[in-house]
C-alpha positions in Angstrom: -0.1 -0.2 0.0 1.7 2.7 -1.3 0.9 6.1 1.6 -0.9 8.6 1.1 -2.3 11.0 3.9 -6.1 10.0 5.0 -7.7 12.6 5.8 -10.8 10.0 6.6 -12.0 6.7 6.9 -15.3 4.7 6.1 -16.1 1.5 7.0 -18.5 -0.1 5.2 -17.9 -3.3 6.4 -21.5 -5.7 6.3 -23.7 -2.9 4.8 -24.7 -4.0 1.3 -24.1 -2.3 -2.4 -25.9 1.0 -2.8 -24.8 2.0 0.7 -21.1 1.3 0.7 -21.4 3.9 -2.4 -23.5 6.1 -0.9 -22.4 6.7 2.1 -18.7 7.5 0.0 -20.6 9.4 -1.6 -21.9 11.7 1.5 -19.1 12.1 2.9 -17.0 12.9 0.5 -18.8 15.9 0.0 -18.6 16.9 3.5 -14.8 17.4 3.1 -12.1 19.3 1.3 -10.7 19.9 -1.8 -8.3 17.5 -2.7 -8.3 15.6 0.9 -8.3 11.8 1.0 -11.0 9.1 1.9 -10.7 5.8 3.1 -13.0 2.8 2.1 -13.6 0.0 3.5 -16.6 -2.9 2.4 -17.0 -6.5 1.9 -19.2 -5.8 -0.4 -18.1 -7.3 -3.9 -20.6 -5.0 -5.7 -18.2 -2.0 -3.9 -15.1 -2.6 -6.6 -17.5 -2.2 -9.9 -19.9 0.7 -8.3 -17.1 2.9 -6.7 -14.9 2.7 -10.4 -17.8 3.3 -12.4 -18.4 6.0 -9.7 -15.2 7.6 -9.8 -14.9 7.7 -13.4 -17.7 9.7 -14.5 -16.7 12.2 -10.5 -14.2 14.7 -10.5 -13.1 12.3 -7.9 -9.1 10.5 -8.4 -9.7 6.7 -7.0 -6.4 6.6 -5.8 -5.1 3.3 -5.5 -8.2 0.1 -4.9 -7.0 -3.6 -2.9 -10.0 -5.8 -4.0 -7.9 -9.1 -4.2 -9.6 -10.0 -1.0 -11.8 -8.7 1.7 -11.4 -6.5 3.6 -12.0 -4.5 -0.8 -9.7 -1.5 0.4 -10.1 2.4 -1.5 -8.1 5.8 -1.1 -10.2 8.0 -3.1 -9.6 12.0 -3.6 -11.9 14.3 -3.5 -11.9 16.5 -6.5 
């Protein structure tokens, strides 16, 4: 894992699609631009959801770890 300054961590373990993404969106909306959010998820659908979300938004998926649970996403607020 690369070293990023994590401004906030959001643990969505146990939540099913689409809740991990919805909670991440809410958290990002409350953050300042360029802040970094670490999301922890156990829902396998989050792999697709977070990639699609960051591709279609001004947020940047800096890194993701999806080879085993929990899945971890590092997102920089756009």
